[in-house]
C-alpha positions, 0 to 999 in steps of 0.5 A: 201637711200637718199642722204640727209639721208646719209649726215645727218648720216655723219654729225652726225658721224663727230660731235660726233667724234669731240666732243668725241675726244676733250672731251677724250683728255681733260679728259685723259690729266687731268688724266695722267697729261700730254699734248696731244702733249708734243714735245717742240716748236710745239705749238697748231696749229699741234694739231688743224690741226691733229684733223681737218685731222682726222675729215675729214678722218672719215667723208669721211670714213663714207660717203663711207662706209654707203652703204656697208653691215655689221657694223664691217668693217665700224667701223674698217675702220673709226678707221684706217682712224681717226688714220692715218688722225691724224698722217698725219695731225700732221706730216705735221703741225709739219713740217710746224710749226717747220721746223724740220723733226726730231721734227715732226717725234718725235711728230708723233711717240709719238702720234702713240705709246702712249695714244693719238693714242688710244684716236683717235681710241676710239673716231672714233668707237662710232661715226661711229656706231652712224652714221650707226644707223642714216643711217640705222634706220627705214625709217619712223618717229617714231609714237605712236600706236594711230597715225597710219592710219591703222585700227586694 
């Protein structure tokens, strides 16, 4: 597999992950009438950093797992990397934003045990699957039957 195809598949997976994650956070937050990060005094920056860390973790996992055989392992590793990346990013950014380790631990614990953690995992799975489909798809461009060069 060429390096450019692998890079394109990773980019597709990362963009899809970011789009699905942000949209799902918005929809679920609207449905449950609750902010994604409800810990008081943190602001928006920890959430942005957490999503960026999760995005980076998913992109690296997709890049590393594209050559691996099978699909389910890649989907599982991508979901785990997204979840852990989100929690680590949220924890570090919360400590920096609030200078309170207990407040940061509260935010991370809540994200890990309630719906935001599930949303992160759920967003990573279709993104990794689409990246694998792009990477492992047909080697040639799609052609109509009358565009083929072979004589039938």
